[in-house]
C-alpha positions as CSV (number, residue, x, y, z in Angstrom):
1,M,94.5,119.7,101.1
2,S,96.5,122.1,103.2
3,D,96.4,125.9,102.8
4,E,99.9,125.9,101.3
5,A,98.7,123.7,98.4
6,R,96.0,126.3,97.6
7,T,98.3,129.3,97.4
8,P,98.8,131.2,94.2
9,G,102.6,130.5,94.5
10,T,102.0,126.8,94.6
11,R,99.8,126.9,91.6
12,L,102.2,129.2,89.7
13,D,105.2,127.0,90.5
14,A,103.2,123.9,89.5
15,A,102.3,125.5,86.2
16,L,105.8,126.6,85.5
17,L,107.4,123.3,86.4
18,G,104.8,121.5,84.3
19,L,105.6,123.6,81.3
20,L,109.3,123.1,81.9
21,A,108.8,119.4,82.0
22,L,106.6,119.5,78.9
23,A,109.4,121.3,76.9
24,A,112.1,119.0,78.2
25,Y,110.1,115.8,77.6
26,W,109.2,117.0,74.1
27,F,112.9,117.8,73.4
28,A,114.1,114.5,74.8
29,S,111.6,112.4,72.8
30,N,112.7,110.9,69.5
31,G,109.7,112.2,67.6
32,R,108.8,108.8,66.2
33,F,105.2,107.6,66.1
34,M,104.7,105.0,68.9
35,H,103.3,101.8,67.3
36,F,103.2,99.9,70.5
37,N,99.8,101.2,71.3
38,Y,97.6,98.4,72.7
39,H,95.6,100.8,74.8
40,L,94.7,103.0,71.8
41,H,93.3,99.9,70.0
42,L,91.4,99.0,73.2
43,S,90.1,102.6,73.4
44,I,88.8,102.4,69.8
45,A,87.2,99.1,70.6
46,F,85.4,100.6,73.6
47,L,84.1,103.4,71.4
48,E,82.7,100.8,69.0
49,G,81.0,99.0,71.9
50,R,83.5,96.0,72.1
51,L,85.9,94.7,74.6
52,H,88.0,92.9,72.0
53,V,90.2,94.3,69.2
54,P,88.8,92.9,66.0
55,K,91.8,93.1,63.7
56,P,95.0,93.8,65.7
57,P,97.9,95.0,63.7
58,P,100.6,92.2,63.2
59,W,103.2,94.0,65.2
60,L,101.1,93.8,68.3
61,T,101.3,90.3,69.6
62,E,100.5,90.4,73.3
63,F,96.8,89.5,73.4
64,A,94.7,87.0,75.3
65,Y,92.6,85.1,72.8
66,S,89.2,83.6,73.5
67,E,86.9,82.2,70.9
68,G,89.1,83.7,68.2
69,K,88.8,87.3,69.6
70,A,91.9,89.3,70.7
71,Y,91.6,90.8,74.1
72,V,94.1,93.3,75.5
73,Y,95.1,92.0,78.9
74,F,96.7,95.2,80.2
75,D,94.9,97.4,82.6
76,P,92.1,99.4,81.0
77,F,92.7,102.8,82.6
78,P,95.1,104.1,79.9
79,A,92.4,103.1,77.3
80,V,89.8,105.1,79.2
81,L,92.2,108.1,79.3
82,L,92.7,107.8,75.6
83,L,88.9,107.8,74.8
84,P,88.6,111.5,73.8
85,F,91.7,111.3,71.7
86,A,90.6,108.1,70.0
87,W,87.2,109.6,69.4
88,L,88.7,112.6,67.7
89,W,91.7,111.1,65.8
90,G,91.3,107.3,65.8
91,E,94.4,105.3,65.1
92,R,96.4,108.4,64.3
93,V,96.8,109.2,68.0
94,D,100.4,109.1,69.0
95,I,100.5,107.8,72.5
96,A,104.0,109.1,72.9
97,L,102.6,112.6,72.7
98,V,99.9,111.8,75.2
99,S,102.7,110.4,77.5
100,I,104.7,113.6,77.2
101,G,101.6,115.7,78.2
102,L,100.6,113.4,81.0
103,G,104.2,113.2,82.3
104,A,104.3,117.0,82.4
105,L,100.9,117.1,84.2
106,N,102.3,114.7,86.8
107,V,105.1,117.1,87.5
108,A,102.6,119.8,88.2
109,F,100.5,117.5,90.3
110,M,103.6,116.4,92.3
111,R,104.4,120.1,93.0
112,I,100.9,120.7,94.3
113,A,101.1,117.5,96.4
114,L,104.4,118.6,97.9
115,G,102.9,122.0,98.6
116,G,100.2,120.3,100.5
117,L,102.8,118.7,102.9
118,G,103.7,122.2,104.1
119,V,107.4,122.0,103.1
120,S,109.1,125.2,102.1
121,R,108.4,126.5,98.6
122,R,112.1,126.0,97.6
123,T,112.2,122.4,98.9
124,A,108.9,121.6,97.1
125,N,110.2,123.0,93.8
126,L,113.5,121.1,94.1
127,C,111.7,117.9,94.9
128,A,109.4,118.3,91.9
129,L,112.4,118.9,89.7
130,L,114.1,115.8,91.1
131,F,110.9,113.8,90.4
132,A,110.7,115.3,86.8
133,F,114.3,114.8,85.8
134,G,115.9,112.5,88.4
135,T,113.7,109.5,88.3
136,V,112.4,106.9,85.7
137,H,109.5,109.3,85.2
138,L,111.7,111.2,82.7
139,F,112.1,108.1,80.6
140,A,108.5,107.0,80.9
141,A,107.2,110.4,79.8
142,Q,109.5,111.0,76.9
143,Y,109.4,107.5,75.4
144,G,105.7,106.8,75.9
145,N,104.8,103.2,74.8
146,T,101.7,101.4,76.0
147,W,103.4,99.9,79.1
148,L,105.0,103.2,80.2
149,L,101.7,105.1,79.6
150,A,100.2,102.7,82.2
151,H,102.9,103.7,84.7
152,L,102.3,107.4,84.0
153,C,98.5,106.8,84.6
154,A,99.3,105.1,87.9
155,V,101.4,108.0,89.0
156,T,98.6,110.4,88.0
157,G,96.1,108.5,90.0
158,L,98.3,108.2,93.1
159,T,99.4,111.8,93.0
160,L,95.8,113.1,92.6
161,A,94.7,110.8,95.5
162,W,97.6,112.2,97.6
163,I,96.4,115.8,96.8
164,E,92.9,114.9,97.7
């Protein structure tokens, strides 16, 4: 990571842009509980020591079945991310809210990554704003179903790798 990425200005800008994104994503969301939450059910299964979802809700239909057991065939990283939330709140976790928070964190991480490139502070801030509000990231963060949470997790991983 470059010296620019470690400066207090970069960290302050990242925090402020992340908070701005959090407020905007929260305001833009419809406030409805997200029922398309395959990863949450998988996370609960992990906590119970299983790889399959024993009794999937009827509105979740995208499972791979083997020997009568329902397996989530989506990537497991979002389920791993949800483990602490699932442990605390179980099926009451609204993954739309998790998506809003993770989306806002991604904006902060993107600003830190841009600072690491050594571009001017103004340009880094404008590019982070463009990322936050001028790309599909806005929709993914404020809508937050299981598929979009997976995309947000991919952005998180890639941006953190870029920072490293």
